[in-house]
C-alpha positions, 0 to 999 in steps of 0.5 A, a space after each residue: 499500500 505504501 508504494 502505491 501511495 508514493 506513486 500516486 503522490 508523485 503523479 499528483 505532484 507532476 500533474 500539478 506542476 504541468 497544470 501550473 506550467 500551462 497556467 503560466 503559458 496561458 497567462 502570458 499568451 492571454 496578456 500579450 494577445 489582449 494588450 497587442 489587440 490580437 485577441 480578446 477574452 472569451 470568458 465574460 466573467 473575467 473579461 473586464 480584468 483579463 488585460 491587467 498585469 496582476 490577473 495572471 498572478 492572481 489566477 496562478 495564485 488561486 490555482 496553486 492555493 487550490 492544489 496545495 489545499 487539495 494535496 493536504 486533504 488527500 493525505 493517506 486517501 488512495 482512492 481520492 488521489 486516483 480521482 484527483 489525478 483524473 481531474 487534473 488530467 482533465 484540467 491539463 487537457 482543457 488548458 492544453 487546448 486553450 494554450 494551443 488556441 492562444 498560440 494559433 491566434 498568435 501565429 495568425 496575428 504574426 503571419 
């Protein structure tokens, strides 16, 4: 049981780091696209504040905080680790698509 827990723990940490890297990429690309006029924020809830420099930092801070709280709550709960890892994979897929779209918009604006 201990080996599986260590494996799940490592997987969670790697997935969390991947999500944070994608968050940073999304923040940088979104800020650049908004400030250069090449794009716009598609989510109406955050559109009014998305262009500000602090928005990416706030978003990253919220994500990191949620991941830390989740990590703390998962201690010793093998079944919940598996569920959390699946949720992180889903978020990574979503943010990968967002970053890919932002990259495509940037390339189309440059070309």
